[in-house]
C-alpha positions in Angstrom: -0.1 0.1 0.1 1.3 3.6 -1.1 2.1 5.7 1.7 -0.4 8.6 1.5 0.8 12.0 0.6 0.2 15.0 2.5 -0.6 18.5 1.4 2.3 19.9 2.7 4.5 17.2 1.3 3.1 17.4 -2.1 3.8 21.0 -2.1 7.6 20.3 -1.2 8.0 17.5 -3.3 6.6 19.4 -6.5 8.3 22.7 -5.9 11.4 22.0 -7.7 9.5 21.4 -10.8 8.5 24.8 -11.7 11.6 27.5 -11.4 9.5 30.1 -10.5 8.2 28.5 -7.0 10.0 30.2 -4.5 10.1 29.2 -0.3 7.6 32.3 -0.2 5.0 30.7 -2.5 5.2 27.4 -0.6 4.8 29.0 2.7 1.7 30.5 1.3 0.2 27.6 -0.1 0.3 26.3 3.4 -0.9 29.1 5.2 -4.2 28.7 2.8 -4.1 25.2 3.9 -4.0 26.1 7.5 -6.9 28.6 7.1 -8.9 26.2 5.3 -8.9 23.8 8.1 -9.8 26.8 10.6 -12.7 27.6 8.4 -13.9 24.0 7.9 -14.2 23.8 11.3 -16.5 26.6 12.0 -18.6 25.8 8.8 -18.9 22.3 10.5 -20.1 23.3 13.6 -22.2 26.7 13.0 -25.2 25.7 14.4 -23.6 24.9 17.5 -21.4 27.9 17.6 -24.2 30.5 16.9 -23.0 31.7 13.7 -25.8 30.9 11.2 -27.5 33.4 9.8 -27.1 37.3 8.7 -24.6 39.3 10.3 -26.5 42.4 10.1 -24.2 44.1 7.8 -23.3 44.3 4.0 -20.5 43.8 1.7 -19.0 46.3 -0.8 -21.8 44.7 -3.3 -24.6 45.7 -1.1 -25.4 41.8 -0.3 -26.0 40.7 3.3 -23.4 39.2 4.7 -23.7 36.0 6.6 -21.9 35.3 10.0 -19.7 32.8 8.6 -19.0 35.4 5.7 -17.2 37.3 8.1 -15.2 34.7 10.1 -14.1 33.0 6.6 -12.9 36.6 5.5 -10.7 37.6 9.0 -9.6 34.1 8.9 -7.8 34.4 5.4 -6.7 37.9 6.1 -5.2 36.9 9.4 -3.5 33.9 8.5 -1.9 35.4 5.4 -1.0 38.7 6.3 1.1 37.1 9.1 3.4 35.6 6.8 5.9 37.3 4.7 4.7 36.0 1.5 1.9 38.4 0.5 2.3 42.0 -0.6 -1.5 42.3 -0.6 -5.0 41.0 -0.8 -8.1 41.8 -2.6 -11.3 40.2 -1.1 -14.8 39.9 -2.6 -15.9 41.0 0.9 -13.9 44.1 1.2 -14.4 47.4 -0.6 -10.7 48.0 -1.3 -7.8 45.7 -1.5 -5.6 45.2 1.6 -2.0 46.1 1.7 0.0 43.8 4.3 3.2 44.8 5.9 4.9 48.4 4.6 2.5 49.2 2.2 2.7 46.1 0.3 6.7 46.8 -0.4 7.6 43.4 0.7 6.3 39.9 -0.3 6.5 38.7 -3.9 2.7 37.7 -4.3 -0.8 39.3 -4.4 -3.7 37.1 -3.4 -7.6 37.6 -4.7 -9.9 35.7 -2.5 -13.5 35.0 -2.3 -13.6 33.6 1.2 -17.2 32.2 1.6 -18.7 31.0 -1.9 -22.3 30.3 -1.7 -23.1 31.8 1.8 -26.8 32.1 1.2 -26.9 28.0 1.3 -25.4 28.2 4.8 -28.5 28.1 6.7 -29.8 25.1 5.0 -26.8 23.2 5.2 -25.8 23.1 1.2 -21.9 22.5 0.2 -20.2 26.2 0.1 -16.7 27.0 -1.0 -13.3 29.1 -1.0 -11.9 30.5 -4.1 -8.6 31.9 -4.5 -5.7 33.1 -6.7 -2.4 34.2 -6.5 -0.4 36.2 -8.9 3.0 37.6 -8.9 3.2 41.3 -7.9 4.2 43.8 -11.1 5.7 46.7 -9.1 9.6 46.0 -8.0 9.8 44.5 -4.7 10.5 47.7 -2.1 8.0 49.7 -3.9 4.5 50.2 -2.8 1.7 48.3 -4.7 -0.9 49.8 -6.9 -4.1 49.0 -8.5 -2.2 47.2 -11.5 -0.8 44.6 -9.3 -4.6 43.5 -8.3 -5.9 44.1 -12.0 -3.8 41.3 -13.9 -5.6 39.4 -16.5 -6.5 35.6 -15.7 -3.9 34.4 -18.0 -1.3 35.7 -15.3 -2.1 33.5 -12.5 0.7 31.5 -10.6 -1.8 29.9 -8.8 -5.5 29.1 -8.7 -7.6 26.8 -6.5 -10.7 26.6 -4.1 -11.8 24.7 -1.3 -14.9 22.6 -0.9 -16.7 22.4 2.2 -18.8 19.4 1.7 -19.8 15.7 2.7 -15.8 16.0 2.7 -13.6 18.7 2.4 -11.4 19.0 -0.5 -8.7 22.0 -1.3 -8.2 21.8 -5.5 -5.2 23.8 -7.0 -3.2 24.1 -9.7 0.4 25.9 -10.2 -0.2 25.8 -14.0 1.1 22.1 -14.4 -2.3 19.9 -13.9 -4.7 20.2 -11.3 -4.6 18.1 -7.9 -7.3 17.5 -4.9 -6.6 16.8 -1.7 -9.1 15.4 1.1 -9.1 16.6 4.6 -9.0 13.4 6.9 -10.5 15.0 10.0 -8.8 12.4 12.2 -5.6 13.8 11.8 -6.4 17.1 10.8 -4.5 17.1 7.3 -5.3 17.2 3.6 -4.0 14.3 1.8 -3.8 13.7 -2.0 -7.1 12.1 -3.2 -7.9 13.1 -6.8 -4.5 13.3 -8.6 -4.2 15.0 -12.0 -8.0 15.6 -12.2 -9.4 16.4 -15.7 -12.7 17.2 -17.3 -14.5 14.1 -19.0 -14.3 14.5 -22.9 -17.4 14.5 -23.0 -19.7 16.5 -20.5 -23.4 15.8 -20.0 -24.4 18.0 -17.0 -25.3 21.6 -17.7 -26.0 23.9 -15.0 -27.7 27.2 -14.7 -30.4 28.9 -12.7 -33.7 28.5 -14.9 -35.2 31.5 -13.8 -32.4 33.6 -15.6 -33.1 31.7 -19.0 -35.7 34.2 -20.4 -33.7 37.0 -19.7 -30.5 35.7 -21.2 -29.0 36.3 -24.7 -30.5 34.4 -27.6 -27.4 32.3 -28.0 -27.9 31.0 -24.1 -31.2 30.3 -24.8 -30.6 28.3 -28.0 -28.1 26.2 -26.1 -30.5 25.4 -23.3 -33.3 24.7 -25.5 -30.6 22.5 -27.7 -29.7 20.5 -24.3 -33.2 19.8 -23.8 -34.4 18.5 -26.7 -31.4 16.4 -27.3 -33.4 13.6 -25.3 -31.1 10.5 -26.7 -27.6 12.2 -25.7 -27.9 11.6 -22.0 -27.8 15.1 -20.8 -28.7 16.2 -17.1 -29.7 19.5 -15.7 -28.0 20.0 -12.2 -28.0 23.2 -10.5 -27.1 23.5 -6.9 -26.5 27.6 -6.6 -23.0 27.1 -4.8 -20.5 28.0 -7.8 -17.9 25.9 -5.9 -20.1 22.8 -5.6 -21.4 23.1 -9.5 -17.9 23.6 -10.6 -16.6 20.7 -8.8 -19.1 18.0 -9.3 -18.9 19.2 -13.2 -15.3 18.7 -12.8 -15.6 15.0 -11.8 -18.6 14.1 -13.8 -18.4 16.3 -17.1 -20.6 19.3 -17.5 -20.6 23.4 -18.1 -21.6 25.6 -15.9 -23.8 28.9 -16.8 -24.0 32.4 -15.5 -24.9 34.7 -18.4 -25.3 38.3 -18.6 -29.2 39.1 -18.3 -31.4 42.0 -19.1 -31.0 42.9 -15.1 -27.3 42.1 -15.1 -25.9 43.2 -18.7 -22.4 42.2 -17.1 -23.2 39.1 -15.5 -23.1 38.6 -11.7 -20.1 36.9 -11.0 -16.9 38.6 -9.9 -14.1 38.7 -12.6 -11.2 38.5 -10.4 -12.7 36.5 -7.5 -14.4 33.9 -9.2 -14.4 33.7 -12.9 -10.5 33.9 -13.3 -9.5 31.1 -10.9 -12.1 28.8 -11.8 -11.3 29.3 -15.6 -7.4 28.7 -14.8 -8.2 25.3 -12.9 -10.6 24.6 -16.1 -7.9 25.2 -18.4 -5.4 23.1 -16.3 -7.9 20.2 -16.0 -8.4 20.0 -19.8 -11.3 22.1 -20.0 -12.1 25.8 -21.1 -14.1 28.8 -19.9 -15.4 31.7 -21.7 -17.5 35.2 -21.3 -19.9 36.3 -24.1 -16.9 37.3 -26.3 -14.3 34.6 -25.6 -11.6 33.4 -23.6 -12.2 34.7 -20.0 -8.6 34.5 -19.2 -7.8 37.5 -21.8 -9.9 39.7 -20.3 -8.1 42.7 -18.5 -10.1 43.7 -15.4 -10.9 47.1 -15.0 -12.0 47.4 -11.3 -11.6 45.2 -8.4 -15.3 44.2 -8.3 -15.6 43.6 -12.0 -18.6 41.3 -13.0 -18.8 39.3 -16.0 -20.8 36.3 -17.9 -19.3 33.0 -17.1 -19.5 30.1 -19.2 -17.0 27.2 -17.9 -16.8 23.4 -17.9 -16.1 20.6 -20.4 -14.8 21.7 -24.2 -17.6 19.8 -26.1 -20.3 21.7 -24.4 -18.6 25.3 -24.1 -17.8 24.8 -27.6 -21.4 23.9 -28.6 -22.3 27.4 -26.9 -19.8 29.2 -28.6 -21.5 27.8 -31.7 -24.8 29.2 -30.8 -23.3 32.6 -30.2 -21.8 32.4 -33.8 -25.2 31.0 -35.2 -27.0 34.2 -33.5 -24.7 36.4 -35.0 -25.0 35.4 -38.3 -28.8 35.5 -38.0 -28.4 39.1 -36.9 
């Protein structure tokens, strides 16, 4: 029986494969794992700890914050700022980015994070998650960070990952050379490699969209969904949970596409480009899938502001390309 590999061992064993990986990045990935364990502990005992429900405050998007939103944000901020790897952090829960240390003059990396995705599902015990990505700073070491450090296209990501708090807790991440998943063993408090070299199945069969959005979606999305419903012999299935990490994780394992389109009420879409779309798009790419917005490859999109929203279509290549064909057909028909 082969020895179980911990997250820490995997990070240390693989860092030599990547010339850009430094001790700072190794420490940063380890810190994310530590913060994930703390958040997982509170998620699992939220009903007993009195931290279910709304916090009474709103985040920068005027959305009601849940108590666990606040806890997760504070936990990741505390852990990540304590190390010397991070120069600055952008959080979906914060209006502005946070500079670490001496105005961000030290630390090689910038972290973008959605501390608790799917928090509207907390009170009903549906799986939720954390999404994160890591970039190299663009300003030279010793100089303060500026907006450009936080507004890099997704193609510049060094690391992207998510933590899925479900029936088991998993940490899934990529450094640009494949995707690996680690499952938390609560008995010993360690993440162990459980899903090496994760990849989307070549042919996806699941389509995930909030059905209430379809009537106000672009014509191409409507055509795609109608096509999925009418392809009765193709084995296609509609599955939608409403927690982005959970929907993405299921589709990564079973094969499918997740769609959150632009709508008449949200012309730019609802998901955040830097905190949600780019990290999952990078993971999808490294797992043999792909991701787009209305115009094409989302990883080439240049963010204009910290909390920019975007339409998002991600998953198995055959299904995303099927959607792209609907866009082309719609353009031809005028």
